[in-house]
Steps between C-alpha positions, in 0.01 A plus 500: 500500500642852422411670181622833362287724278561830337200730488436795278308804630349730249354829625159568353373855409266497793781418740448131568751241409461192268722209597617220264712195571689421175590137615131418558303581181168666578589572867392865512356704779483853625539723803401850623876578569831331471470321844152382424599386157789289639268348758251412225775354285607269779146372536450454131828310473396274792164423330667438167747258656222312684320455171811363331562261784140383499543401131843345555670751269858633532532822704729748315697769672745776435795387712715462193380815322729801475341839484646823355346835410621702206454867464513631141472843352293547192 
């Protein structure tokens, strides 16, 4: 099966990146740089899905989720 996930990368003050996967509550990891963070996110998602499958739970994904960024001036 194919699943689609959006990941959010947040740059930390020390230069590393925290990654969260909104469709998978609690699926959070980190990386030393953007490439490492993306690699770690893929691994975290795979482990998360394996756990859901082992419990017979539904596997959510973001294939029907639209994303848009707004820039506002304050």
